N, C-alpha and C positions, 0 to 999 in steps of 0.2 A: 752247858748251860747256855753259852753264847751261841752257838749253833741253833739251838733248840729255839731260844727266842727270835733268832733270825726267820726261821721257818715259820714259826707260829704268826710273826708280822707278815710274812707274805701271803698267808692263807685268808682269803675273802672273808669279811665277817659275816656271822649268821645272820640272815635276813628272817623277819618275821613278816606274815603275810597278813592283811586285813580282809575280813568278808568285804566282797564287791569289788575288790582289787582285780584290775586286768594285768594278767600274766603271760610270760611268752615261755614256751619250753619245749622240748624235743620228746616226740611218740618213741617209747621203747618197748612197748606190747601195744598191739592194736588187733582186736578181734569184734566179733558181733556182741560180745558182753560186756567189755570194758576197753579202756584205753588208758595205759599207765604212761605219766608223762615225767621226763627228768626236768626238775626246776635249778638249772644252774649247778647240779651236782650236789645240793645241798638237801634237797627233799623231793620226794616222789608225789606226784598228784595223780588223781583217780579220777576216770568219768564214765559214769554208768547210766543205764537206763535212759530216761526221758532227756536226760541231759547231753546225750550223744547226737541229740538232733540239731540241726544247724540249717539255715535257710542259705548261709553264705559259705558253708565248707561241707562236703559230703564225706561224711565219717567213715563210709565204707571204703572210700579211696584213702584213708591215713594209712600210712604204712611206717614201720619203724626207722625212724631218721627223719620223719617230717615235722616241720617246725610248726605249732599250732599257737593260738591265742583262746584263752579261756578266761572265766571269770571264778574267783575264790568263792565258793559259797558254804566253806565249813572245814573242821579239821577232825582228825580221829586219834585222840591222844594215845588210845591203846595200839593202833597199827601204825601210827607215825605218819600216814598218809593224810594228804592235803584234798580234800573233796572239791573238784572242779567242775565247770558247766561250759561245754561249747555253745549250748542254745542260748545261754544268759550273755554270752559274749556277742552271738549274732544278734541279739535283741539290741545290746549297747550300740552296735554298728548301725542298727537299723533306725535308731532312736536319734543318732547323730546325723544319719541322712536326710531323715524326716526334718530336723531343725534345719538342714541345708536346703531342703525342697523349698521349707517356708521362706526362707531369706532370698532365694533366688525366682520363687515362683515358677518353679519346673513343673511341668504336667506330668503326672506319672499316672500308671494304669493300675487300679484294685478291682478285684472279684468280691461283691458282698457274699458272706455266705448264710446270712440269716436277716430277717425284717422284723420290725416290730411297727405300732402306730405312728412311731414318729421318724422312722426313718429306715435306712440300711445299715446292718452290722458288718463290720470287716474285721478279720482276724489275720494279722501279719506276723507270723512267726509267732504265735502266743501275746502279740500285743494289739490290743482292741482299739479299732478305729469306727467312727460313724459318719456317714452321711445324711443329715437331716433332710427332712421333706423340702425345707423351705430353701435347701443348696442343690435340689436337682434342676436340672433344665426342663424348659416346657415339654419336651419329648418324652420325659419321663414322670414329671409331676402328676400326681394323682387327681385327675379333674372329677371328681365324685358329685352326684347329686346330693344336696344337703350336707355334706362333709361327712357322709356315713363311715364310721370307724371301722366296722368290718369290711366295708367295699375299698377303703383305703388301704387295709392290710392285704386283702386279696391282690390289688394292684401291685402294691409293692413286693409281694410273694413272688411274682411274675418276674421281678428284676433280678430276683436272687441268681447267682452263677454268671452273670454275663458280666463283662469287662466295662468298667467306668474311666473314662479320663478325667482326672480330677486335679485340683491344687491341694496343699496344705494350709489351713486356715487357722490353725490353732493346734499347738503341741506343748505339753507341761514338759517340765524338765527330768519327770521320772517316767514319762512316756505313757502314763496311765490315762491321759486325755487328748486323743487326736482326731480332730475334727477335719472331713475333707469337704470341697464343694466342686460338684461338677458345674454349676453356673461360673464360678471363678475362672475354669479353664477356658470357657469360651466369651470370657468378658471383652478381651480384644476384638474378637471377630463381631461380637453383637455390637459393641461402641460404633466399630467402622460402618457397619450396616445400617445402624440408626443415623448416621452422619449422611449416607449416601440416599437413604430412601426418600421418596416425595409421593405427594398425592397424586394419584394418575399412575403411579407405576404398576405394570402387571409382572407378577411372580409366581413360580411354581414352589409350592410347599406340600406338608404332610399335615392330615388331620391328626391332632394331639390330645384332641379332647371334644365330648360331645354332650352339651347340657341341654336344657328344656329352652334355653334362650338362644343357643346358637352353637356355631362349631368353632373351636380354636384351631388355627393352622399355623404351625413353625415354619420358618424360613430364616436362613442365615444366622440361626441362632436367636432370631426375635420370634415372639408369639404375637399373633392379631386374634380378633375376634370378627366372624362372619356372623352378625346379628340374624335371628330367624327371619327377618324381614328382608335381609339381603341375600337368602340362600337361593331363593327362587321366585319369577315374576307370580306364581300362584300361590295361594295361601299356603303357608306351611305351618302344620302343626306338632310335626314330629321332626325333629332334625335327624334321628338315628335313620329315618326312612331315607336320608339322601347321601349318607355318608357313613364309613366305618373309620375306626381308629388305624391309621397308617396309610389311609387311602392320599394318592397323590391327586392334588387338586391344583387349578390355575385360578389367581385370585388377583383383584384389582384393590390397590391401597386408595380408600376414598376418605380416610381421616387419620390425622396424627394430631395428638394431645399429651406432650410430655411423653410418656412411657406407654401409653395407650394408644393402639394402633387398630383402626377399623377398616374391615376388609368388605368386600363384595364377590359373589359368584355370578349372581343374576345379572349384572351389569356388563358381563363380559357375552351376554346371549342377547339375542334381538330381542326387543321389548314386543312381547305376544300383542297386547293392547294396539301398538302402532301396525304391527302386521296385519293384525284385524280391520283397524281403520283403513288401511290401503286396500282392503279387500271388499268389505263391505259399508253399507251405509242404510241409514232407516228406509225403511219398507221393503228391502232386502227379504228374500226367504232362505232360511237356513235350514239345513238337515243335519242332526248331530245327535249322538246317543245319551239316553237318559241318565243322568249323573246319579240322582236322589231324589225323593221326595221329602218335602218337609212341610211345617205349619205354614210357610209362606206360598207355597206352590211347588212348581217342578224345575229342578235345574236340569240343565243341559249341558254336557261337556264341549265346549266349542274349541277351535285351534288354539293350541299354546296351552291349555289345560284351563282355559279361561271358562268361570261359570256364568251361564247366562240364566236369569230366571223368567219364569212364564209364572207372573204373579197369580194368585188364587181369581182374581178378579178378571182376568185374561183367559180363563178356561170356561168354556162352554157350559151351561147349566146341565145338559143332558150328559153331560162328562163326569160331572161332580160325583154324582151318586155312585159310591163302589171305585172311587179313583184308585184306591191302592191296589185294586184288581185288574183295572185296566192299564195301568202303567207299571211298567218293571225296568229297575235300571238294566242298562246295556241294550236295550231296543232303540231302534232309531226313529225319531220323530221330528216333523217339520213345524216350522214356526216362523213367524215374520217379525222382525227388528223393528219396535216401535219406538225406543228411546236407545241413545248410544252416547256415551260421554267417556271417551278413552282418557282424559286427564282425572276425571273422578273415578276411573275404573268402575262404570257402571254400564250394563247393556239389559235393556229389558225386551222381553219376548211376549208374543201373544199367539193364541190359537184361535181366539175370535178374529183377529185380522186376517186370517186366510179365507175368511168369507168377503167376497167382492162386495156385501152390502154393509160391511163393519163401519161402525161410526166411534172413532176414538173417543175416549172420556175426556169430559172437559178438565176434570181433576188431573195432575201428573200423578202417576205412580211412584209413592215413595217407598224406596227399597232399602230397610233399614240394613246398618253394616252387620249386625250380627246374623243377617240372613246368608251373607256370603262367607262368613267366616263359621258359620254353622258345621 
């Protein structure tokens, strides 16, 4: 009896396992259908089906004798087997790593597998993550006219499958709510760029958005706006005609107000009004193609895409009848400059003034602004 008591005392106590507990054991059988795990010689664990999948351990490489970590997910009183999961253990390690990423602000790479109107969904070995639209960088942010939900979803759908450099900005203890931020991943770069940028700087960037009121351009993690009035010297009524998403452009910084950056493309080009002023003066004759006819008269397209107006009062009476049939867009026409104000961006032309006996009107011709914007 004494010897038996000593032997019994030398035996390790029978261990019980809790659901969710991380255990370490040795594989004794490993094939495509299951893995049997020896748990300290007291119990045998079994891993089957989807629970054999793991992002941290290749189950096909597990051989008898391999030490593996798994999570207890249940037991079978009939067979005496402990049900284990490699996948759950992998997820636990991943959640721990994400907590570490959150603490260290480490930048990691994720790949969205789905999109909804609120952002991009991430699947990390069964753990769900999310990049909200508000956490996308300007290069990926959906600049959509009128915030149309369908257009936003269409834009986000094109980002599915692409790698994103992000930071973890929220992760709960259970790993059920993980929020990633692409903006946070470039925050240091952006902050440094904001410190160094100043009015007058000329930088290269890429068009990241196009709306009716202008072009958004991204550079050094910063996004600025080229207002429609700063795209070109001529009248711009459709920014889409001047750029496409992703186009490389050179811009000049013309204003900084807090986080708001104002940019210009046209200021890097010669001012066509000044070019025209150096070339022509009042009384000079110009020859240029007809741009269009309007209720105000005939517009000619001068150098630099500047529109010059031959007001109705400056068209000979004999030409006015059937004017639409006599004047067609694209055909060349001569006219004399009778008013020229480069500062106000107004140039008045005349057909009557081509006559040597022309007598200018005593009243100046008023060219309404809408005439030049029509």
